[in-house]
C-alpha positions as CSV (number, residue, x, y, z in Angstrom):
1,M,65.5,102.9,45.8
2,S,66.9,101.0,48.8
3,A,64.7,99.5,51.6
4,V,66.0,102.2,54.0
5,E,64.9,105.0,51.7
6,E,61.4,103.4,51.4
7,L,60.8,103.7,55.2
8,P,58.0,106.2,56.3
9,P,59.3,109.6,57.2
10,F,59.0,109.1,60.9
11,R,60.0,105.7,61.4
12,Y,62.6,105.9,64.3
13,R,65.1,103.5,65.3
14,Q,63.8,102.1,68.6
15,P,66.2,102.8,71.6
16,R,67.5,100.2,73.6
17,M,66.5,101.6,76.8
18,E,63.3,100.6,78.6
19,Y,61.9,103.5,80.2
20,V,61.4,106.3,77.5
21,E,58.5,107.5,75.8
22,D,57.1,106.1,72.5
23,V,59.5,107.9,70.0
24,E,57.2,107.3,67.0
25,K,55.3,110.1,68.5
26,Y,57.8,112.9,67.7
27,V,55.8,113.9,64.8
28,P,53.6,117.0,63.8
29,G,50.9,117.1,66.5
30,G,53.0,114.9,68.9
31,Y,55.7,115.3,71.6
32,H,57.7,118.5,71.9
33,P,61.6,117.8,71.4
34,V,63.4,118.7,74.6
35,D,67.0,118.1,75.6
36,I,68.9,118.9,78.8
37,G,69.9,122.5,79.0
38,D,67.0,123.8,76.9
39,V,65.3,126.9,78.3
40,I,61.7,126.9,78.0
41,G,59.1,129.6,79.0
42,T,57.4,132.8,78.2
43,G,58.4,136.4,79.5
44,T,60.0,136.3,82.9
45,Q,59.1,132.7,83.4
46,Q,61.9,131.2,81.8
47,Y,62.9,127.6,82.9
48,E,66.2,125.6,82.2
49,V,65.9,121.9,81.8
50,I,68.3,120.0,84.0
51,H,66.7,116.4,84.1
52,K,63.9,114.4,82.9
53,L,61.2,113.2,85.4
54,G,58.9,110.8,83.4
55,H,56.5,110.5,80.5
56,G,53.1,109.5,79.6
57,G,51.1,108.7,76.5
58,F,50.5,112.5,75.8
59,S,53.1,114.3,77.6
60,T,56.8,114.4,78.9
61,V,57.8,115.7,82.2
62,W,61.1,117.4,83.0
63,L,62.9,118.7,86.2
64,V,63.5,122.4,85.6
65,Q,65.0,125.5,87.4
66,L,63.6,129.0,87.2
67,R,66.4,130.9,85.6
68,S,65.6,134.1,87.6
69,D,66.6,132.1,90.9
70,I,70.0,130.8,89.9
71,D,71.5,131.8,93.2
72,R,68.6,130.4,95.3
73,P,67.4,127.2,93.3
74,S,63.7,127.0,92.5
75,Y,63.2,123.6,91.0
76,F,59.8,122.5,89.4
77,A,58.4,119.9,87.4
78,L,57.5,121.1,83.7
79,K,54.9,119.0,81.9
80,I,54.7,119.5,78.0
81,L,51.6,118.0,76.5
82,Y,51.3,116.6,73.2
83,A,50.3,119.2,70.5
84,E,47.1,117.6,69.4
85,V,45.9,117.5,73.0
86,S,47.0,121.1,73.6
87,D,44.9,122.1,70.7
88,S,41.6,121.0,72.5
89,D,39.8,122.4,75.4
90,D,42.2,120.8,77.9
91,D,40.2,119.2,80.6
92,E,43.5,118.7,82.8
93,L,44.1,122.5,82.8
94,R,40.4,123.3,83.6
95,A,40.3,120.8,86.5
96,L,43.4,121.9,88.0
97,Q,42.6,125.8,87.7
98,H,39.2,125.0,89.2
99,L,40.9,123.2,92.2
100,R,43.2,126.0,92.6
101,E,40.3,128.7,92.6
102,V,38.3,126.6,95.3
103,S,41.2,125.7,97.7
104,G,43.5,128.6,97.2
105,P,47.3,128.4,96.2
106,L,48.0,125.7,98.9
107,G,45.4,123.4,98.0
108,H,45.4,120.0,99.3
109,P,48.4,118.3,100.8
110,N,47.8,115.1,98.7
111,V,46.5,116.5,95.3
112,L,48.9,118.2,92.9
113,T,48.9,122.0,92.8
114,L,49.3,123.8,89.4
115,Y,51.7,126.6,89.8
116,H,51.9,128.0,86.3
117,S,50.5,127.4,82.7
118,F,51.8,128.7,79.3
119,K,52.1,127.6,75.7
120,I,55.1,127.3,73.4
121,S,55.6,126.6,69.9
122,G,57.8,123.9,68.2
123,P,58.3,121.8,65.1
124,N,55.4,119.6,66.1
125,G,52.9,122.5,66.9
126,E,51.8,124.3,69.9
127,H,51.9,122.8,73.2
128,L,50.5,123.5,76.6
129,C,53.1,123.6,79.5
130,L,52.1,123.0,83.1
131,V,54.3,123.9,86.1
132,F,54.1,121.6,89.1
133,P,56.0,121.0,92.4
134,V,58.8,118.3,91.9
135,L,57.7,114.8,92.8
136,G,59.5,111.5,93.0
137,P,58.7,107.8,92.1
138,S,55.0,106.7,92.0
139,L,53.4,104.0,94.1
140,K,54.2,101.7,91.0
141,A,57.6,101.5,92.4
142,Y,56.7,98.3,94.6
143,K,60.3,98.0,96.0
144,I,59.5,101.3,97.9
145,L,56.4,100.0,99.3
146,E,58.1,96.8,100.3
147,A,60.5,99.0,102.4
148,L,57.9,100.7,104.2
149,S,56.3,99.6,107.6
150,G,52.5,98.6,107.8
151,L,51.9,101.7,109.6
152,A,53.4,103.9,107.0
153,R,51.5,102.1,104.2
154,H,48.4,102.6,106.2
155,Q,49.0,106.3,106.5
156,L,49.5,106.5,102.6
157,C,46.1,104.8,102.2
158,C,44.7,107.5,104.4
159,Q,46.4,110.3,102.4
160,V,45.1,108.9,98.9
161,A,41.6,108.5,100.5
162,S,41.7,112.2,101.7
163,G,42.9,113.5,98.3
164,M,40.1,111.8,96.4
165,A,37.5,112.9,98.9
166,F,38.8,116.5,98.3
167,L,38.5,116.2,94.5
168,H,35.0,114.8,94.8
169,E,33.9,117.5,97.2
170,H,34.8,120.0,94.7
171,G,33.0,118.2,91.8
172,V,36.1,116.8,90.1
173,C,36.8,113.1,89.2
174,H,40.3,111.9,88.6
175,G,39.1,109.3,85.9
176,D,42.4,107.3,85.9
177,F,43.3,106.5,89.4
178,T,46.1,104.0,89.5
179,P,49.4,103.7,91.4
180,T,51.2,105.3,88.5
181,N,49.3,108.4,89.3
182,V,50.1,108.7,92.9
183,A,53.7,110.1,93.5
184,F,55.9,110.5,96.5
185,E,56.9,113.9,97.8
186,L,60.6,114.4,97.8
187,P,61.8,116.2,101.1
188,N,64.1,118.7,101.1
189,I,64.6,119.0,97.5
190,H,64.7,122.8,97.3
191,S,67.9,122.9,99.4
192,M,69.6,120.6,97.1
193,S,72.4,121.8,94.8
194,R,72.4,120.4,91.1
195,T,75.1,118.0,92.1
196,Q,73.0,116.6,94.9
197,L,70.0,116.5,92.6
198,Y,72.2,114.4,90.1
199,Q,73.2,112.1,92.9
200,L,69.4,111.7,93.8
201,L,68.0,111.1,90.4
202,G,71.2,109.6,88.7
203,D,73.0,111.2,85.8
204,P,70.8,111.4,82.7
205,E,71.0,108.2,80.5
206,S,70.4,108.8,76.9
207,E,70.7,107.3,73.3
208,P,70.9,109.1,69.9
209,L,67.4,109.2,68.3
210,K,67.7,108.8,64.5
211,L,65.3,107.9,61.6
212,G,65.5,104.6,59.9
213,N,67.9,106.1,57.3
214,G,70.5,107.2,60.0
215,S,69.5,110.9,59.9
216,Y,68.2,113.0,62.4
217,S,64.7,114.6,62.4
218,E,63.8,118.1,63.1
219,H,60.6,117.0,64.8
220,A,62.6,115.1,67.4
221,P,65.4,115.5,70.0
222,K,68.7,114.5,69.0
223,R,68.6,111.9,71.7
224,V,66.0,110.3,74.0
225,I,66.6,110.4,77.7
226,Q,65.5,107.7,80.1
227,T,63.3,108.2,83.2
228,P,65.6,108.4,86.4
229,N,65.7,105.5,88.7
230,F,66.5,107.5,92.0
231,P,69.5,105.3,92.9
232,S,70.3,107.2,96.2
233,L,66.8,107.9,97.4
234,D,66.2,107.0,101.2
235,Y,62.9,105.2,101.2
236,S,62.5,106.0,104.8
237,S,62.4,109.6,104.1
238,L,59.2,109.0,102.1
239,S,56.1,109.9,104.1
240,R,53.8,111.8,101.7
241,V,52.2,111.1,98.5
242,V,50.3,113.3,96.0
243,I,47.7,112.4,93.3
244,V,49.0,113.5,90.1
245,D,48.3,113.4,86.2
246,F,44.7,114.9,85.7
247,G,44.9,114.0,81.9
248,N,41.5,112.1,82.4
249,A,39.9,114.3,84.8
250,F,36.5,115.6,84.3
251,F,33.5,117.2,86.2
252,A,31.2,115.1,87.9
253,D,28.3,116.8,86.3
254,S,29.7,116.3,82.7
255,P,31.3,112.9,82.5
256,P,32.9,111.5,79.3
257,Q,31.5,108.4,77.5
258,S,34.4,106.2,78.4
259,S,37.4,105.8,80.5
260,G,41.2,106.0,79.7
261,S,42.4,103.9,82.6
262,P,44.4,100.5,82.2
263,I,42.0,97.6,82.0
264,D,43.2,96.3,85.4
265,F,41.5,99.4,86.9
266,F,38.3,99.4,84.8
267,P,35.2,99.5,87.1
268,P,32.6,96.8,85.7
269,E,30.2,99.5,84.7
270,I,32.6,101.0,82.3
271,C,33.0,97.7,80.6
272,F,29.2,97.8,80.0
273,G,29.2,101.3,78.4
274,Y,28.2,103.4,81.4
275,S,30.0,106.7,81.7
276,P,32.5,107.0,84.6
277,S,31.4,108.7,87.9
278,T,32.6,109.3,91.4
279,K,31.6,105.8,92.2
280,S,34.0,104.5,89.4
281,D,36.7,106.6,91.2
282,V,35.9,104.9,94.4
283,W,36.3,101.4,92.6
284,Q,39.8,102.6,91.5
285,L,40.6,103.9,94.8
286,A,39.9,100.6,96.3
287,C,42.2,99.0,93.8
288,V,45.1,101.4,94.8
289,L,44.6,100.8,98.6
290,Y,44.9,97.1,97.9
291,T,48.1,97.5,95.8
292,I,49.6,99.8,98.6
293,H,49.4,96.8,100.8
294,A,49.5,93.8,98.5
295,R,51.8,95.1,95.6
296,E,49.7,93.4,92.9
297,P,46.5,94.4,91.2
298,L,43.2,93.8,92.9
299,F,41.7,92.3,89.7
300,P,44.5,91.2,87.5
301,T,43.6,90.6,83.9
302,F,46.9,89.1,82.6
303,F,45.8,89.2,78.8
304,R,44.3,92.7,79.2
305,I,41.0,91.8,77.5
306,F,37.7,93.1,78.7
307,E,36.0,89.7,78.8
308,I,38.6,88.3,81.1
309,L,38.2,91.4,83.3
310,V,34.7,90.9,83.7
311,G,35.2,87.0,84.3
312,T,37.7,87.9,87.2
313,I,35.0,89.9,88.9
314,V,32.4,87.7,90.3
315,A,29.0,89.2,91.4
316,G,27.9,88.8,95.0
317,K,28.7,89.7,98.5
318,E,32.3,88.4,98.3
319,P,33.8,89.2,94.9
320,K,36.4,86.7,93.8
321,T,39.3,86.7,91.4
322,T,41.1,84.0,89.5
323,D,44.8,83.9,89.9
324,P,46.5,84.1,86.4
325,A,49.2,81.8,87.4
326,W,46.5,79.0,87.7
327,W,44.9,79.6,84.5
328,F,46.8,77.0,82.6
329,E,46.3,74.3,85.4
330,E,43.7,71.6,85.4
331,K,42.4,73.1,88.5
332,Q,41.8,76.9,88.8
333,S,42.6,78.6,92.2
334,E,39.8,81.1,93.2
335,K,40.7,83.3,96.1
336,T,38.3,85.8,97.8
337,I,39.4,89.4,98.4
338,D,39.7,88.4,102.1
339,S,42.2,85.7,101.6
340,R,44.3,87.5,99.3
341,F,44.3,90.5,101.4
342,S,45.1,88.5,104.5
343,Q,47.9,86.7,102.6
344,H,49.7,89.8,101.2
345,A,49.0,92.2,104.4
346,Q,50.8,90.4,107.1
347,H,52.5,93.7,107.9
348,L,49.3,94.9,109.3
349,P,47.8,94.1,112.6
350,T,44.9,91.5,112.7
351,N,42.3,94.0,113.5
352,L,43.3,96.4,110.4
353,I,43.3,93.3,108.1
354,R,39.6,92.7,109.0
355,E,38.6,96.3,108.8
356,Y,40.5,96.8,105.4
357,T,38.7,93.7,103.9
358,R,35.2,95.2,105.0
359,L,36.2,98.4,103.4
360,L,37.3,97.0,100.1
361,H,34.1,94.9,99.8
362,D,32.1,98.3,100.4
363,M,34.1,100.0,97.8
364,V,33.9,97.4,95.1
365,A,30.3,96.6,95.2
366,Y,29.1,95.5,91.8
367,E,26.4,98.0,91.5
368,P,28.0,101.5,91.8
369,T,25.1,103.1,93.8
370,Q,25.8,100.5,96.5
371,R,29.6,101.6,96.9
372,I,30.4,104.0,99.7
373,S,31.7,107.5,98.8
374,A,35.5,108.6,98.9
375,A,34.7,110.6,101.9
376,D,33.2,107.7,103.7
377,A,36.4,105.7,102.9
378,A,38.6,108.4,104.0
379,Q,36.7,108.7,107.4
380,R,36.8,104.8,108.1
381,L,40.6,104.8,107.3
382,K,41.2,107.6,109.7
383,S,39.2,105.9,112.4
384,M,41.1,102.6,112.2
385,T,43.1,102.0,115.2
386,Y,46.5,100.8,114.4
387,T,47.5,98.3,117.2
388,D,50.8,96.3,116.9
389,D,50.1,92.5,117.3
390,S,53.7,92.0,118.5
């Protein structure tokens, strides 16, 4: 028997493209195989896949068009969850349905609205599908933040804080609040033709997806498609962001035992085994506010190790962080939040730099009980007076 024939049944050839999902998860219980042109839905709600929007650890997201509205385009984002996740009592669906019930179909302008949900069956199992408005790149796209003015970034901070306050007001914690989970709203998308959409997103880039022995698998699509890079997106047109991805959301009165967030956004209490809470969300909100202006993590860990995270967060009135670039030098450089924010937020007027640093301190207090609420943070951001120093 050859070495190729001895490979595990789902050992795929890894694609060369960078921005694609983990192809090893195209297995029973995993991702649902999707390709451009597929029609997905139930009953009268049939959606044609026309592009890819993104992916996560337990889902892929596709740009789709409602087939009943061919003459008058209605574009949506279709999120197809991992089959194993879909089999459980899905917390994401429950949280989104609850928010829709308490706030009506329009919801909050800065919180994702669920339009429709249904289940489909495929070669890897049964998958929950969630239909949302189409959104663009996330705050993780630092090049977009760099192109925005100080005032525009301040307004983004006001929006994300307002959205978080709305969630907490209705008893929901996000649980994984990072720049990746805050997306820009795309203006005028429903007036675009498909040709204009492809100009905005770029043509779909793909590679064949084969097993190690060179054959195709019935559990995977024939090709894997890269997440678009929005080559013709006008950054100046972006003015609103929306909180997305409620895969780790939970109700405040029934928290999980741990968090699914990246380690750079772990509040210190989670590192010591405490359950996440609204105050954990506030810690992560502070990290996002900092990132919007500084375009780097508030508490970088570099090696992604819990002990290093705890070491970067120094208890006291003025938390400090150790700059990873200096870890291998003879002398380490320790900088306070104040000095780092002042250095990276020179696009802000002096009065706002001072107010932001005070706000960040109040949001990342070591003890969760000493942190302000998301509503307090939203109110303080809203009350800040933007005065142009020039």
